[in-house]
N, C-alpha and C positions, 0 to 999 in steps of 0.2 A: 495453326495457331492454338496453344492452351489457354484460353480467358478465364480459366478456373483461378489462376493465380490474382490476378488484378482485378479490379473493376471500377468502374467509373459513376458518379452520381452527383448529385447535387449538395450544395453548403449545407441545405435542409435537412438533407438525408444522413450527411455525416454529424451534425450536429446531434440527431435521434441518436444515433450509433455509439454517442461517446460513453465511455466507461464511468465516468462521474457525471452523472446526471443532475441538474438542477433540482430535479423535483425531489429527490433523495434527501431523509433528513440526515443532519451532520453525525447521527449516531452510524446510519448506515454508510455514510461516505468514510468515516473513520475505520469501521471493519472491512470495507473494501480496501482502503489504503494498507492496512495492516497487512490483509491478505497478500497483496502484491509486495510488499515489504519480506514477508515470509518466503515467498516464492523465489526473490530474486537472491537472498542468503541462504537459501535451503533450509528452512527453521519448520518445523511443525507449528501450523497457526494454532491448534488447540492446546498445545504444551510448550509455551516458551520456554527459554532457558533461564535459570535462575541466576541472579547475580551474585558473582563472586566476593562474598563480604572479609574475605580475609586480606583482599588486596587494598582495603579501603578504611583510613582510620582518622577519627576527629582528635584534634588538640586544641588547646585554648590559645588564643593568640596574647601574648603579653607583649607590652609596650614598656 
């Protein structure tokens, strides 16, 4: 039986292995979440895509 695929441990060990550690600062957690989002959508995290400004327009609402 190959035991390299799964492992068992305590809840304390699992808590230490969490990706978003509570000891991280807010800035570090935001950087981690941005990295994971970029990986999920296939975006380069160093050069994010620019917003398409031609599709967005502002007009004054009159009543």
